[in-house]
C-alpha angles and dihedrals in degrees: 000000000000117000116198117212127203123230089253092053091048090050091051090049090051092050092049091047092051090048090052090050093050093046092050097044110136095018124115119250117219114259095254089061089069098158093175091061088057093044092241132126118232089253092053093047091048092050092050090046091055090050089053093049093046091051089060091046091051093046088058090056098256131127130232090263094051120128092229091082138029112208091193131023125181112240091241090059098041094100089062093060103031112146139061118352103242130039089345086279112068122071108196122212120189113219113217092205126025108252097031114135118261118250117228116193129203089242089059091057091046090052094048089236133169106225115219124202116214130177118204111192117211141169128226106239096180137357088277103025136079133182125204111228096233098260142072130204117220099210099187145285144242136196105259094232092052091046091050091052094046098038133093127232107253121222091244095055113123110222088347093281092139139066130188124219123199116244090243091069094057122106111236109255090234089061096044125104087259094063 
């Protein structure tokens, strides 16, 4: 499912991504968020992550200002909203390359989440700049517990708290309970 985003929506996603980056400055990312491996800065990865989350929000018929999703949460308030990204049910994972396996984390299983795979295409406009192309593709989803059972432990998993599921095992978003 392709979700088109307006310039205004992309700008809001960028602002929220930059706010996330600023709020998390000086904190340690988990190993699977290895931005350097993807040749992205934390700010770029955060902006693309917000685009991916917002694509799921929009596919569910909600706006950027909807209360089903919080694009930015201050660290002091994070404990109030801990859990899946969207509707308290959907954990969104941005896929750097279309076709990459979907990561399932132990916390997703514990939260009873449905994990959603989203690809956000972008172009590099300078050595340090990227630009999302105005759309996101929701590849599919899988119940976290099912994904955990079917997935393999990736080499990068810290303390084996992650699994990866091939794209072929995902349920198309259009056929999911959310559609």
